[in-house]
N, C-alpha and C positions, 0 to 999 in steps of 0.2 A: 747280800751275803747272809747265809744262815749262821746262827750262833748256837754252839753247844757247849756244855760244861762237862768235863771229864775228871774222874778221880783215879789216882794210881797210888800204890803203896810199895815201899821198900821194906821188906820184912827181914829183920836181922835176928839170928838166933844167938844162943849163949856162947857158941863157938866162934863168934865174930864173923859169921858168914851171911851173905845175902842171897835171897831166893830170886832166881830168874826163870822165866818161862819162854819156851819156844812156841810161836804160833803155828797152828796146823797149816794155815795158809799165810804165807809171808806178805807183809805190806810191801808194796813195790819200793825198791831201793835202787841205787845206782849200780849195785854189784849183785852178784849171785850168792854172796856169802850169807850164811845163816845168821840172822840177827835175833837177839834176845830182848825180852821185855819184862815187865813186872805186872802183877795182878792189877786189874782195874778196868774201868769202862766209863760209859756215859751215864749221867744221872737223868732221871725223869723230872719234868718240870714241877711236880708236886712232892719231890723227894728231898729230904735234908741231906747235906753232903755226907755226914758220917754214916747215915743209914744206907746211902748208896754204896759207900766204900765197903761196909760190912757185907752187903748183899753181893757185891762183885767178888769179894774174897771167898765167900761161901760157894758161889756159883763156879768160880774158876779153879779153886784148889780144895774145896770141901772142908774149910776150916772156919770155925767161929772165933773171932778174935776176943781176947779178954782185956788186954791193956788198952789204954787210950792212945790213939795215933796222934802224932805231932806233925804239923804242917812243915814241910821242908822247902818246897818251891812252888811258884806260880808261873805259868808260861802261857804266852799267846802263840797259837799254832795257826798259821794261815795256809790253807790247802786250796790254792787257786784253781786247780783243775775241777775241784768239786764245789767251788764257790762257798767255802766253809771256813768259819773262824771258830776254833776250839780253844776255850780257856781250860787249861789242865792244871789241877792242883795235885801235887805229889806229896804224900805223907810218908812218915817212917814210923816204925814200931819195933820194939824189941820183944820178941816172943818166940818160944819154941813151937814148931809145928811138927807133930809126931807122924802124922799120916797124910800125905798129899794125894788127893784124888782129882786128877785133871779133868776138866770139862772137854768137850769135843773141839773147843776153840784152840787148845794147845796140845802139842804132840810130845813134849818132853819138858823136864825141869832140871835145874842144877843149883847147888849151893856153891857160891863163890866166896872165897876168903876176902875179907875187906882189903887186904894188901894187893889182891889181884884184880880188883874190879876195873882198873884202868885198862886192862888187856881184853876185856870181854867185848865181843862184837854186839853192841847194843843198838837199839833203835835210835835214830839221830837225836830226837828230842830228849830221850833218856840219857844220852851221853852228856848233855849239858848239866843235868842234875847230878850225875855221878861225879863229875869234875868238882862239884861243890863239896863232896864228901872227902876229897883228898886233902891232906894236910897242906897248908900254905907254904 
């Protein structure tokens, strides 16, 4: 089984909204419903985690982060059909993003109020992270 490490980030603005991206090509899911994700991707073997995270943000939304991200979650993702084990680290940051320039990997974006994130159709592994943001 191949092992990869991925980094993702939940960006929260001053209006208490989180940034979600829609992939141009959907990851296969059990339904035809559009699913939303957050910026991020795989790291290179010679690349530090935060360097990879900053690179992915720049590539996917055209933004250079200023604040220091905080680790929110670590997940094991086993993708049996691809014989793949992905360790995904999800970070969070509070920062305003004035101008979003999507890469060709994404077709749309939306800001979702923190009170409404439970209702967003997110990628399955992201749903677990979003549940941790909800008040107990």
